C-alpha positions in Angstrom: -174.5 -3.2 -182.4 -178.2 -3.7 -182.9 -179.9 -6.6 -185.4 -178.1 -5.2 -188.8 -179.9 -5.4 -192.1 -177.9 -7.4 -194.5 -178.6 -8.1 -198.5 -178.7 -12.0 -198.9 -179.2 -11.7 -202.8 -179.9 -9.7 -205.5 -180.8 -10.1 -209.2 -179.7 -7.6 -211.7 -181.5 -7.7 -215.8 -179.8 -4.2 -217.3 -178.2 -3.5 -220.8 -174.4 -4.9 -220.1 -175.6 -8.3 -218.8 -178.4 -10.8 -217.3 -177.5 -12.1 -214.0 -174.4 -11.1 -211.5 -171.8 -13.0 -213.5 -172.3 -11.5 -217.0 -172.5 -8.1 -215.4 -169.6 -8.2 -213.7 -167.8 -9.4 -216.9 -169.2 -6.3 -218.3 -168.2 -3.9 -215.9 -164.6 -5.2 -215.4 -164.2 -5.7 -219.4 -165.7 -2.1 -220.0 -168.5 -3.6 -222.5 -170.8 -0.7 -223.0 -174.2 -1.5 -223.8 -174.8 1.3 -226.2 -176.3 0.4 -229.9 -179.4 2.7 -231.9 -182.7 2.7 -230.5 -184.7 -0.4 -230.8 -188.8 0.2 -230.4 -187.9 3.8 -232.5 -187.6 5.5 -235.6 -184.5 8.2 -234.8 -184.0 8.8 -238.2 -184.9 12.6 -238.1 -184.1 12.6 -234.5 -180.6 14.2 -233.7 -179.8 10.8 -231.2 -179.5 7.4 -232.0 -178.1 5.2 -229.5 -179.8 4.3 -225.7 -178.9 1.4 -223.9 -181.3 -1.0 -224.0 -181.8 -4.6 -222.6 -181.6 -6.5 -225.9 -182.0 -9.8 -224.7 -185.9 -11.9 -224.6 -187.4 -11.8 -220.8 -189.5 -14.7 -220.4 -191.2 -14.6 -217.5 -194.3 -16.7 -218.4 -197.6 -16.2 -217.4 -197.4 -16.4 -213.4 -198.8 -13.1 -213.5 -202.5 -13.7 -214.4 -201.3 -11.3 -217.4 -198.7 -9.5 -219.7 -198.0 -6.8 -217.4 -195.6 -3.6 -218.9 -191.9 -4.0 -219.8 -191.1 -2.6 -215.7 -192.8 -4.7 -214.3 -190.9 -7.9 -216.3 -187.8 -6.4 -215.7 -188.7 -6.2 -211.9 -190.0 -10.0 -211.8 -187.0 -11.0 -213.9 -184.4 -9.4 -211.2 -186.6 -10.2 -208.2 -186.8 -14.5 -209.3 -182.9 -14.3 -209.5 -182.5 -12.2 -206.2 -184.8 -14.6 -204.3 -183.0 -17.6 -206.1 -179.3 -16.3 -204.7 -181.0 -15.3 -201.3 -182.1 -19.6 -200.9 -185.5 -18.0 -198.9 -188.8 -19.1 -200.2 -191.5 -16.9 -200.0 -194.5 -19.3 -198.7 -191.9 -19.6 -196.1 -192.3 -15.9 -194.8 -195.1 -15.6 -192.6 -198.3 -14.0 -194.1 -198.3 -10.2 -194.7 -194.4 -10.4 -193.6 -193.0 -10.0 -197.1 -193.0 -6.4 -198.5 -191.9 -5.1 -202.1 -190.5 -1.9 -202.7 -189.6 -0.9 -205.8 -188.3 2.5 -207.0 -188.9 3.7 -210.7 -189.3 7.0 -212.6 -191.8 6.3 -215.3 -193.5 3.6 -214.1 -195.1 1.8 -216.8 -195.7 3.8 -219.6 -197.0 1.5 -222.5 -200.8 2.7 -221.9 -199.5 6.0 -223.3 -196.9 5.5 -225.7 -199.0 2.6 -227.5 -201.5 5.2 -228.3 -199.7 8.0 -229.4 -200.3 7.6 -233.1 -203.8 6.2 -232.6 -207.5 7.3 -233.7 -209.9 9.1 -230.8 -212.3 6.7 -230.4 -209.4 3.7 -229.3 -208.7 6.7 -226.2 -210.4 5.7 -223.2 -211.7 2.6 -224.9 -212.3 -0.6 -222.9 -209.0 -2.0 -224.1 -207.0 1.1 -223.1 -208.9 1.5 -220.0 -207.7 -2.0 -218.8 -204.6 -1.4 -219.9 -204.5 2.1 -218.1 -206.0 0.0 -215.1 -202.5 -2.2 -215.4 -200.2 0.3 -215.6 -201.8 2.6 -212.6 -198.9 3.2 -209.6 -198.1 0.5 -207.5 -198.5 -2.1 -210.0 -194.7 -3.1 -210.4 -194.5 -4.1 -206.8 -197.7 -5.7 -206.7 -197.0 -7.6 -210.3 -193.6 -8.7 -208.0 -195.6 -9.5 -204.9 -197.9 -11.9 -206.9 -194.9 -13.2 -209.0 -193.7 -14.6 -205.8 -197.1 -15.9 -204.2 -196.3 -13.9 -201.1 -198.0 -11.5 -199.0 -197.5 -8.2 -197.4 -196.8 -4.4 -198.7 -195.8 -3.5 -201.8 -195.6 -0.1 -202.7 -193.8 1.8 -205.9 -191.7 4.6 -205.1 -192.0 7.3 -207.4 -188.3 9.1 -206.9 -186.8 9.9 -210.2 -183.7 8.7 -211.0 -182.6 8.5 -206.5 -185.8 5.9 -207.0 -183.6 2.9 -206.5 -181.4 3.8 -203.3 -185.3 4.9 -201.6 -186.1 2.0 -202.1 -183.4 0.1 -200.4 -183.8 3.1 -197.3 -187.2 2.0 -197.2 -187.0 -1.5 -196.9 -184.0 -1.2 -194.2 -186.5 0.9 -192.1 -189.0 -0.9 -192.2 -186.8 -4.3 -190.9 -185.3 -2.2 -188.2 -189.1 -1.4 -187.2 -189.9 -4.7 -187.3 -192.8 -3.9 -189.9 -191.3 -6.7 -191.9 -189.0 -9.7 -192.2 -188.3 -10.1 -195.3 -188.2 -6.9 -197.7 -187.6 -7.0 -201.8 -186.3 -3.7 -202.7 -184.4 -1.8 -205.9 -185.6 0.2 -209.1 -187.0 -1.0 -212.2 -187.8 0.9 -215.2 -188.4 0.2 -219.1 -187.2 2.3 -222.2 -189.9 4.6 -222.2 -189.5 6.8 -225.7 -191.2 9.9 -223.6 -187.8 9.8 -221.6 -185.4 9.3 -224.8 -187.4 12.3 -226.2 -187.1 14.4 -223.4 -183.9 13.9 -222.6 -183.1 14.9 -226.4 -184.5 17.9 -226.2 -183.1 18.9 -222.9 -180.1 18.7 -224.7 -178.4 16.4 -222.4 -177.7 13.0 -224.1 -174.6 12.4 -225.3 -173.7 11.9 -229.1 -171.8 8.6 -229.8 -169.9 7.9 -226.4 -171.0 8.6 -222.3 -167.7 9.5 -220.2 -168.6 10.5 -217.0 -166.2 13.1 -215.7 -164.5 14.0 -218.9 -163.9 16.8 -219.9 -165.1 16.3 -223.2 -168.6 14.9 -221.6 -171.5 15.6 -223.7 -174.2 13.5 -222.1 -175.6 10.4 -221.2 -177.4 7.4 -223.2 -180.9 6.6 -222.0 -181.4 3.1 -220.1 -183.5 0.3 -218.7 -183.1 -2.6 -216.3 -183.9 -3.7 -212.9 -181.7 -4.6 -210.0 -183.9 -5.7 -206.7 -182.3 -7.1 -203.4 -183.2 -9.5 -200.7 -183.0 -7.8 -197.6 -183.2 -9.0 -193.9 -182.0 -9.1 -190.5 -178.8 -10.1 -189.8 -180.1 -12.7 -187.3 -182.6 -13.9 -189.4 -179.9 -14.9 -192.3 -177.7 -16.6 -190.1 -180.6 -18.4 -188.4 -181.6 -20.1 -192.0 -178.2 -21.1 -192.7 -178.0 -18.2 -195.1 -175.2 -16.0 -196.7 -174.6 -12.0 -195.7 -173.3 -10.5 -199.4 -173.2 -7.5 -197.6 -174.4 -4.9 -195.4 -176.8 -2.1 -195.5 -175.6 0.9 -192.8 -176.6 3.9 -193.4 -179.0 5.8 -195.8 -179.4 9.7 -196.4 -182.2 11.4 -198.2 -183.3 14.1 -199.1 -184.9 16.7 -201.2 -184.5 20.5 -202.6 -186.3 22.7 -204.4 -184.0 24.2 -206.4 -185.5 23.8 -210.1 -187.3 20.8 -211.9 -184.6 19.0 -213.9 -181.2 21.1 -212.3 -179.6 20.0 -209.3 -178.5 22.9 -206.9 -175.3 24.8 -208.1 -173.7 23.8 -204.9 -175.2 20.3 -204.8 -177.1 21.4 -202.0 -179.5 18.3 -201.8 -176.6 15.6 -202.7 -174.4 16.8 -199.8 -176.8 16.7 -197.4 -177.7 13.0 -198.3 -174.2 12.0 -198.2 -173.5 13.7 -194.6 -177.0 12.0 -193.3 -176.1 8.5 -194.7 -172.3 8.5 -192.7 -174.0 10.1 -189.7 -176.7 7.1 -189.9 -173.7 4.7 -190.6 -171.8 6.1 -187.8 -168.6 6.1 -190.1 -166.4 9.2 -190.7 -165.6 10.1 -194.4 -161.9 8.8 -193.7 -163.9 5.4 -193.1 -165.7 5.5 -196.8 -163.2 3.7 -199.5 -165.2 4.5 -202.4 -168.0 6.6 -204.0 -169.6 4.9 -206.6 -171.1 8.3 -207.9 -174.4 9.3 -210.0 -172.3 10.2 -212.8 -174.4 11.0 -215.8 -172.1 12.4 -218.1 -173.9 15.9 -218.1 -171.6 18.6 -218.2 -173.5 19.9 -215.1 -174.0 17.2 -213.4 -170.6 15.9 -213.2 -169.6 19.3 -212.0 -171.7 19.5 -209.4 -171.3 16.5 -207.8 -167.0 16.3 -207.9 -167.8 19.8 -206.1 -170.4 17.6 -203.1 -167.6 15.2 -202.9 -164.5 17.5 -202.7 -166.7 19.1 -200.0 -168.1 16.1 -198.1 -164.3 14.3 -198.3 -161.7 16.7 -198.0 -159.1 14.2 -198.0 -160.6 13.1 -201.2 -161.8 9.9 -202.4 -161.7 7.4 -205.0 -164.9 7.7 -207.5 -166.3 6.2 -210.4 -169.7 6.2 -212.4 -171.0 2.7 -214.0 -173.2 4.9 -216.3 -170.5 5.5 -218.9 -171.3 1.3 -219.9 -175.0 0.6 -218.6 -176.5 4.1 -219.8 -178.9 5.9 -217.2 -181.7 3.4 -216.1 -183.9 5.6 -215.1 -185.5 4.2 -211.4 -183.6 1.6 -211.9 -179.8 3.5 -212.2 -179.0 3.6 -208.3 -180.1 0.1 -207.9 -177.8 -1.4 -210.6 -175.1 0.9 -209.1 -175.5 -0.8 -206.0 -175.3 -3.7 -207.1 -172.1 -2.9 -208.7 -171.3 -1.9 -205.4 -172.1 -5.2 -203.3 -169.6 -7.0 -206.2 -166.7 -4.5 -205.7 -166.7 -5.3 -201.9 -166.8 -9.0 -202.8 -164.6 -9.2 -205.4 -161.9 -6.4 -203.5 -162.0 -4.6 -206.6 -163.0 -0.8 -208.1 -164.5 -0.4 -211.2 -163.1 2.9 -213.5 -165.2 5.3 -215.2 -164.9 3.7 -218.9 -164.5 6.1 -221.8 -162.4 9.0 -218.9 -159.3 10.2 -220.7 -159.0 13.9 -219.5 -160.6 14.4 -215.9 -162.7 17.4 -215.5 -161.3 20.1 -213.8 -161.2 21.6 -210.9 -160.9 17.8 -209.2 -158.9 17.5 -206.5 -160.7 13.4 -206.1 -159.1 9.9 -207.2 -160.8 9.5 -210.5 -160.6 6.0 -210.7 -159.9 5.0 -215.2 -158.6 3.0 -217.5 -158.2 -0.1 -215.8 -160.2 -2.2 -212.4 -158.4 -1.2 -209.3 -157.7 -4.0 -206.6 -158.4 -2.5 -203.2 -158.9 -3.4 -199.7 -162.6 -2.3 -199.8 -164.7 -1.7 -196.4 -167.3 0.5 -196.9 -168.7 2.0 -200.4 -170.9 5.1 -201.1 -173.8 5.2 -203.4 -174.6 8.1 -204.5 -178.0 9.2 -206.1 -179.7 12.2 -207.5 -182.9 13.0 -210.1 -185.1 15.4 -211.8 -187.3 17.2 -209.0 -184.6 17.9 -206.3 -184.3 14.2 -205.4 -181.3 12.9 -203.4 -179.9 9.4 -202.2 -177.0 8.2 -200.6 -176.3 4.2 -199.3 -173.3 3.3 -197.7 -172.6 -0.6 -197.8 -170.4 -2.8 -196.1 -168.7 -5.6 -196.5 -169.5 -9.0 -195.7 
């Protein structure tokens, strides 16, 4: 087999924990990050809860100025990932470290902070500087600058499938020999625009997010970042590093059914899943668990079950962690990939918390009620987003 791409370190900043230990504890104990929204007056709104990162993020001023919220989250997660991998960015040859960060909203402060400002404060000198600091590409660029490294830095705007897209892109770059080390993941800060937008779409939960339940009524908007250090396996072994998981296959597809609704038959996600299986040279029976996109919205969950039944006709164990983390937007797939790595490590599967009565029809193994110890070799992380984006990543145990 050719030199595989592996994960040698990861960092997580999300509503249910800073770092692997806190994140895993919350996942196994069912601790939700949902709470009343901070930073937005919701007194006249129909929804009041969100999953926000409540702990302060202190990244200092290493980037030469205060970056936006998404960049702060990405930098904090990247520092964790680099420290966990044991790699020194300064040892990577110049131009050979790549950073790819998936995002939905990017940096939004230069819009949101101006919404109540008078006309003369729009496009003034200070506002123009805010716009420049929040331009597309700034999140990955800020991470690269914080590492004091050089190489390509790209923000991928792939809606809620962006985190997996970043992992897939980084893997391809490593396999092609375009870089020696890649940092990849997703990041999004809490956005008032996203909160109001999802509320207006009537897809936000009133009090509890319960994916795949017959009483599900929507999602919670979240925020966060998860970043991985990806390398070729030979490089990790040569420097005495540790392989955390293997990135075995990916599938990226798009569909043009509707701006915000998936194809009723799940065409795009089906193709992404099957492409990932083919890329990994695995059969459906080889997959032990699917970390589902599972937003908790009536339409998405029903379509995703239909997709899994088509792709895994003999059944599959599946669950969604969004019941706890909320929908972390562009970081969602990356946060869920981190949950997959930890499930492989601990040989333990996380249930869909708050799931009581599984939606019907469903012939699959919906994990509910408690964690499950299980021999786990290969897991599939699925994600989908507005605009018809779909992404699948298959991870293997170290």
